[in-house]
N, C-alpha and C positions, 0 to 999 in steps of 0.2 A: 534322643527327640532330635531330629533333624527339623530346621526350618529353612526353607527355600524362599531367600529372598529374590524377586522378578523386578529387574531395571528395563525401561523402556528399550536402552541402546547400551551398546559395549562401553562407549565411553562414560556414561551415567555409572552402570555397575562397576565401574574400576574405582569411579568417586567414591560412590557408597561402600565398597567393600573397604578402601583406606579409612573409612570413618568409624565403621562399626563392627569391622573384626579386627580381633587381636591374632598376632602371630600366623597370618594366615599362609595359605600358599596358592599359587596360581596353578590351574590344571588345564588341561586342554582334551577337549572330546569333540568329533565331528568337526575340527579346526576351528572350533570356537573356546575363547578363554572364558574361564569361570573361577571363582575364588572361595577357598574353604577354610575354615578357620578348626581348632581342634574341639571348640565346645559345639560344633556342629551346627553352625551357621554358615549356608553357600550363599553366595551372592552369583546370580547369572542372569545375561542379558538377553532380553527379546530383540528383534528387530524392527519395530514397528508393529503393525497389526501381521499377526501371525496367522489370523484367520478371516474371511472376506465373504460378503453373501454372493451367493449365487444361483441360478435358476436349478430348482431340483430336476426338473426335466426341460430338455431344449424346447423352447416352441416359440411360436410367434407371439409378437407383442398384443395386448398387455400380458405380460406375467407376474402374477403375485405369488407364487408359490416356489418361494426361497427356502434356502439353506445355508447355514455357516460351513465353509468348506475351508480345509489350510491354504493359505495364500501360496504357499510353494507350487502347486498347481499351474500357477500362471508366473509367479515370480521365484525362479529358484534359488535366489539368493536366501530367503528365510528358511531353507529348508534345514539347513545345518542347525539353527538356533531352535527349530521345532523340534529337532531329532533329540537336541540336548537336552531343553526343557522336559520332553517327554522320558526322558530316562533318568533325570534326577529326580521327576516327581514321584518314581515308584517307591522311593526311599523316603519321601519326607512326610512327616507329620503336620505340619505348619506352611502354608505357603504366605508369605507377606508381599503384597503390593506395593510395590516401589515405583509405579511408574508415574508419569505427570499426574498433576492433580488437576484435569479437567476431563471433559466428556470423552475425546478420544482415547487420553491415558487409562479412563476408567474402564471402557470397553477393550482396550488391549489387555489390561489385567484380567477383568472379569472372564472375557472368552479363554484365556489359558487355563484360569483354575478350572472355571466349569467342564472344558474339553479334555484337559489333559491332568488335571491335578485333584480333582472331585471329592477324593477320599479324603483328603488333607484339610485340617482346619483353616480358616483365611483371616487374614488381619490386614490392616492397611496402615502404610506409613504417609504423614502429610506433610509435605515440605514444601517451600517456595525457592527454596536456593541448594547450590550443590555444596553446602560451606561445610566442613567438618563437623563443627558443635551442633548445628542445625539438623543435620542428618543423624547424628549420634541421639539427640533428643526425640527425635521423630522415630527412631527405632526402639526407643527405651518405653516411650509412650505411644506405640502402635495401637490402634483401635481394633476390636474384635467385629470379623464380618467386613463388608465392602460397602462402599457409598452406593446403596441401592437406587436412590434416585439420579444419582449421576450416571449410573450405568443402565438405567432403564430408560433415562432422557436421551442417551448416546444412541442406544439400541433402536429407539424411534426414530432419530435421525438418519441412522443408517438405512433403515426400510425404506422410509419416504424418499431419501435421496436413489435408491435404486427404483422404487414406485415410478417417479418422475424422470430422473434423470436417462436411466438405462432403458427405459420402456421409450420416451419420446425420442431420444437418439435412433433408437432401433426403427422408430415409426418413421423420421426422417430418412433415413439411411433407406430405410425399404421404398420408399416413394422414389426416391433416386433410382433406385434399379428398376423397378414397375415402369417409370418412364423410359429410360435408357437403357437399360441392361447394363448399367456398369455400376460400380461399386464407387461411392465416395462419401467418408464420413461426416457426417453434420450430428451437433449433439445441441441440446438443450436442457434444462434442468430445472429444479423448482425454485433456485434462486438465479440460476444464469438466463431464464427467459424475461423475468421482469426487469433483471440489470439491462438487458440488451436491449428491451422496450423504453428503459428511462433513456438510454443512450441514442435511439432512433428519434424517439419524440424531441430532443434535442437538437438532431441532424435535420428534422424536418421544420423547426423554429427558422435555424440557421438560411435552410433554402427558400423559405417563404418569406423572409425578413426584408424588408423594402427601407433601404436607409432617409432619412430624413435631413436634408440640409438644415444646420444652424449656423449661427456666427456668434464668436467669444473677441471680446475687447481687453485688453491691457495695455499697459504702458511701464516702461523702461526709465528707472533715473538712477545716475550714477551720484548725484550728487543734491544737496538742498542750499539755500542759500547762504547756511553757514558751514557746511563741512563737504568733506567727499568720503564717500562710503567705501568700504575695503572691497565691496562686490556690489555689482548693481544690483538695485531691487525692481522685483516685477511685483507691479499692483494690477488685480484682475478687478473687472467690473462686477459690480456686486450681484449680477443677475450672470447665472453661468451661462446659460444657454438664451439665445434671442433667435426666435424663429421667422421672425419678419425681417427681410434683409432691408426693407426701406427703413426700418425703425433702426436697425444696426448701423445704416449708413449715416443718417441723421444725426446718433449720436457722436459717430465718428466726425462728422463735419464739425458739430459744434465745440468738440474737444481740441482739433487738430490744430497744432502751432500754439497753444497754451499750456502753462504751468500748473500745478497742483497743488493745493494748499491743504496742509495735515488739519483735519477736522477732530480726529478723537484719536485716543489709544487707551487700548483696553490692555490690562495685565492681569495674570492670573498664575498663581501656584497650586500644583496639583502631585498626587504621589501616583507613581505606577507602580502598582502592587508586583511582588514576584510571581512567576509561571507557578502552576500547579506540577506535581510531578508526573511524569509520562505513564500513560497507560499503552497499549500498544498502539492505538489508533493515532494517539499524538504524537508517539515519537515516530509513525510512519509517515504522517504530515509533516514532522519537523525535518525528518531527514530528508523528505523530496525539497522541500524549501531551501536546506542548506548543502545538501550534497547531491541534490539530483538521483537519488535512490530510489527506485519503485518499491512500491509496498510490498511485493514478494522478496523482494533481494532485502529491504531491512528485516523482515520477518526471520528470513534463513541467516543472516548475520547475529541476529539478537537469540536466535536458539543456538548457534555454535559459542556465542558468547557464554551463554547459561551453561550450555554444558562444559564447559571450561571452569565454570564457576566462578566468574567475573562478576555476574549481572544477576539478580533474582529472576525468576521465572517470567517470561514477555509476555505470553497470551495472557493478557489482565485486562480488564474493564477500569480496574481501581484507580483512583487519584487519591488514594490515601497512605501514610508511612506511617504503621504502628511503632509507639515509642519503644516495642518489644526487640525492635531490631537493634537496638543499641545506636543511637545516630552517632554519638561521641566517638564510639569505637570505630567505626565506620571511616568517619573522616581523618580521624588519627592515620589510620593506616593509607587511606589515599592521599593526605599530604606529604607522604613521602615522595611521591610520583608528580601531585600537582599543588606544590607550594602554596598557589592563593587560597586554597582550603585550611590553611594554619588560622586565619584571621576569623573564621567561623567558632573556633575553639574556645574564643575569648567570650562569647556572649551565650546567652541561654538558647536551646537550640529548639525553635517551634516551627515545624513546617507549614508553609501557604498549601494546606490541603484544598482539593476540588471536590464536587459535589458525589461523583460518579464512584461506586462501589463495585466492590466482587466477593462473593462468598468464598472464595477459594484462595485468592491472592491478594497482596496487597500492591501498590503501584511499582512499577518497576526502580529499580534502586541498583546501585553498583557496593558488592558486599565487601570491599576492600582487599579481596586477596590479590596479591601482585601476578600481573601477567606476565605470561613469559616471553613468547614470540608471538605477535600477532601479525597478522598479514594489514596491508595499509587498509583496504574497507573496513575491517573490525576494529582498527587503532583508532580509527574516523568516529564510528558509532560510539565505541565506548568513551572517548572522549566526551561527545554529545553528553551521553549518560550521566557521566561523573560530572559534568560542569552544571547541567540542570539540575542533579542531585545537591550540589552546593547552594544554587541559585534560590532553590526553593526556602533555605532557611535565610536568607538574605532579608534587609530590611527593606521597605519600600523605597524606589530612586525616587528622587525629588525633581522635579523638572518645572521651569518657567516659560510660560507662553505669553507672546506679544501680538496685539494685533492693532494696525495703523490703518486708520481710514484717512482717505486723501478724497477731495474734493477738485473736479476740473469742472467750472461753472455749477450746476445742480447735480450731475451726474457724482457718482459715489463708487470710490475703488478701494480695495483693502490690499493690505500684505501681511501675512502671518509668517511666525517664527516661533521656534520652541527651542530652548538648551536645556540641557542637564545640568542641576547646580551640584547633586550629590548623587553618585552612581549608585551606591549602595550594592544592591543585588546583581547590577548590570555586571561589577566588576567580576564577579564570579561566572558570567555567562557571555564569554566575547562573541556567542553566535547571533545574538539578538541585532536585529538591524534597525536600530535607533536614529530618526533622521533629526540632524542639529543643524540648525538655522537660526544664528544669531542676528540679531537687527540691531542697527544704529541708535543710541539715544535721540529720539526727536521729541518735541512739544509741539502741541497745538498751536497753529499759526505758522510753522516753517513753511517754506516755500519749496516744493520739490522741483527740481530743472527736469524736464522732460526731455528725455534723449530722443525717444521713438514711440510713437502712437499706433499699436497695432490692430487690424481689423482683419479676423482670421475665419474664413469658411472652414468648415468641418460636417460630417456626416454621423448622425447614430449609429451605433455599431451594433451589429446581431450577439444574441446571448452568448457567453463564453463557451467554448468547448471545454468539457470535463477534462482533467490530468487524472492519472491512475490515483492520485493523493486525494483529489477533491471529489471522486468518484465513491471511495472510500469512504468518507464522511457521508457523504447522500446515503449510502446504502444502510450506515449506521442510524441516523436519522430515521430513515424510514423502517429500520428493524427487519433488515434482509441480510440474511445468513449470518454468520458470527465474526467475533473478532479474528478467528484463525481461518476462516475459509473465504473471507473477502476477498484479498489479495488473491489468492488461487483462482477463483471464478474470474476474476478479471485476466489474469494470464491466459486462463482457459480460452476466452473470448479472443485473445490476442491469436493463439495457436489454432484456431479453427478459422482465422481469417476472416472473422465477423467486424473486427476494428482494426485500426494502425494508425500509428504515430502517438506521439506523447501528448500532444492537444487530440484529444480521440477524436477520430472519423471515422463513421460506421461505414463500412462498405458496402456495395451492391448487393453483395449476398448478406450480411447482415442485415440490411434493410429489408430484403427479400424475405428473409426467415421470419421479421416481426411481422410483416405484412401479411405473410401466408398463415401464421398461427393467430394472427388477430381474426382473420376472416374464416379460418376453419376450427380453429381449438382456442379461443381467448384466456380460457380457464390457465392456460399455461403461462399467460404472459401477467395475469394477475399478482398486482402487489399485494392487495388486502387479502387474498387467500393465502398468501406465502407467510405475509405476517401473522396471519392468523393461527397458522401450523407454528411458528416460530414462538408463540404466547402458550400454545397447548404443551410444547414440550417444555417449556419452561413449568408449566402445572403438572407435567410427567415427574419433573426432576425434583419438584416440592411434594410428589406423590398425591397431587390435586386431581389426577386423572391416570385411567392406565392405558399402557402403551396401546394393547389391543384395540381402544374406542377409538385412539386416534388414527390407528391404522384403517379401521374398518370403514370410516368414514373418507377417509382418502381413497380407499380401495372404490367404494361406491361412485365417488366423483368422475373416478379417472375412467372407469369403466364405460360411463355414458359418454365421455367426450373420445374416447378412442373407438368407439361406436362410428361415430360421426366423420373420424379422420379417414378411418377405414374406408368408407363410403365414396370418398373422394380423393383418395390416395394416388390417383393416375394425374388429377387435375394438378394435387399439389407438387408432385414430380416434375409436371412439365414446368411449372414455373420456377422451379429452384434448378433445374439443369440450366436453364439459360442464363441466369444467375450466376453460377459457378464458375463457366466461361468467361462472362465479363468481368467478375471479380478477379480471376485469374489474369486478364490480361489487362487490366489496371494496375495490377500489382506487379506484374512483368515489365512493364512499359515506365521508362524513366525519364523520357524527354523525347525531343526533336532531334534526328540527325542532319548534319547540313546540308543533306542530299534531299531533304524532304519526309524521308521515311521515319518509323520509330525506332528508338534505341530500346533494346530489351536486356533482360538478364536471360543469360544463356547459362545451361547447367551441362557439363560433358560428362560422358558414360562414366567416367573415373572418379567424378565428383567435383571438379574443379570447373569454376564459374568466369565468366568474362562477359562484358557489355557488345551486342553486335548489334546489325542494324536489320530493318525487316526486309529491307528490299535486297537483301543478299542474294544470288551471286553478283547483282548489276553494282550493288554498293558493296566494299569489301572493309567499311569502316569498323575496326574491334579496336577495344579497350580492355586489359587486363585489370583484374580485381584482386585484392588481398585474400590473403588465407587465412582460414580458421579466426575468423572472426563474423560477426552479425553487420549486416549494411543495412541502413535506413535512407530512403529518399527524403532529401530537404525541400525540394520544389523550386530551390534556388539555381542560377545559372552563373555561371564563372565570369568574370567582367573580361579576364586577359584572354581564355581560349572560347569561350562561346559554350563549352559542354556543361552537362549538370554536375551539380555538387552532391556527393553523397556523406551521409555519416559513416564512420567508420569506427565500430565498438568491437574491444578487444576484453576479454575476461581480466580482470585485476589493472586495467591499465585506462588512462584518460581515453574518453573519447575524442575523435577528431574530425574535421572535414577535408574532402578533398575532391579535387575536380577529376574527371576521366583521362585527360590527356598527360601522358607521363612526363611530355616535353613542354608542358604550359610553364610560362614565366612566372609564374607565383611559386614555382616548386624548383627553382635554379638552386636556392640555398638550404633545400631539406636536407641533404646529407652534411652540410655543414653545421647545422643548428644541434645543440646538445640538449 
């Protein structure tokens, strides 16, 4: 009896082999390592998806006649893995799927079994970390069959994503060719379209926003009639915004040159509860806030940590930590490298869990395995996960807040402060940013000497732009996409030049795609429709609806929409062609040259880049650019040389800002700095 255990990737295969095989040999065929033990168990890797959906027959959009084909026809890298598993399956009596326990993992394993190993019996290993003990138990307790609901839901998602994504992208690209006889790849999709529409709506809100002036009052005091304060205190007027200038000036006039009297002091103790365990979205948000890592970067680093056996499976929605993972044992192991965890071993370990669950996996947790050699970014994210794990077992922090009210004449002002009395969970989580403002001991009737009274004119601000992290949260709230795909969708919008910047700005092309689809195919932007299909896929997973019914419904809807689209293809293409040129110009222009021309990114035939002037050859101003890096515009100008400032982003290194002029005064010490 030969049991072929199929892992999702080579590094996972090695971990599984080390855990479940006795006295195994490492063998190689088609340049791929696999592992075989004397008792007939073979562990072999896939390389992600070895099969992908393709048109059965090449034809114009929309095409719903699809079939699964080997991925190596497009991605040659997967061919050796396909050949290896095809070879091993010939003499395998049982196939055990040991891919990630999620939608994509199930589709990967199920497709390999049904297309390469159908004669063999099938079983499923279920695990949430690549730790030896868990993998061994997962193999010994493997389930007969495969997870049918998960596989069917995954297949449905692949078909829907093709129905929408590939067909819409073909339609948009075809409209460009019809209009200009040129090829330019434009894309949209079932989730990509609504996501771009959300961003475009915010962009329009910002454009239409008309600021309204308002006034604020405060006063500064560095002492009372009885004591001098360590730091000057700021007392704000009780109404945050005053929209009538005359009213604000009247209050200012009546309070000017007068001191304040403390009228009331309010104090309160409150508990600050520990954080909940990380799920993927929480980790992406926190990582962005603490380190500035984009969601897609966080997801990639977390996946690497998982494959090294250091954390549990990261693509989870859960905020729950089951006792079965053995909290104490993990903390004991972690405390060898993180001493702060030792204190937790003296208390009962009860995690502060959140409400969200995941049927397949618990929240993200460190396994306690010792890291060998981590890259800097891996080290940072691993430390964040470890300290968060410690913090969820901590006691609530105790905070003391004080609010001092003071009157000038009959006008009320206040000053607030909060300090931590007992850190508790905060000592385990140094990444928490908690404001500490300790106010002096005052009593009612104390006179505050007013050093300065301020009347400040401000304006209301437009809605904030989304960041990649806040957009992830918005998509989760609207049930658009999955925890695994949201970050990739946002990255695609960047790569298509629909959006730019960390404070996300929609380009002219992005706005144009949304406006065009809104006019000719609004269904492609519908949040409601996308969320509806997400719910239907959940029903498929729970076997409450058939895949065929969901796909038939989508096909009927799309046929009608694409019919209307084709009728106006030339008009659609005409509007998009001009926007492509406008967006290219926008993104290539970084500022104004001293001669009055535009400074633009120039790319040479050999791939090198520099900044040149649009008035060349009359103006020969040119500036070199660093190699092997990503360059972003900042919109700022150097105060020394007057040239635009760019952000330079290099893999594995801290980003930095630089102006264009190599001889700028601000760069004179660069070579001396370490």
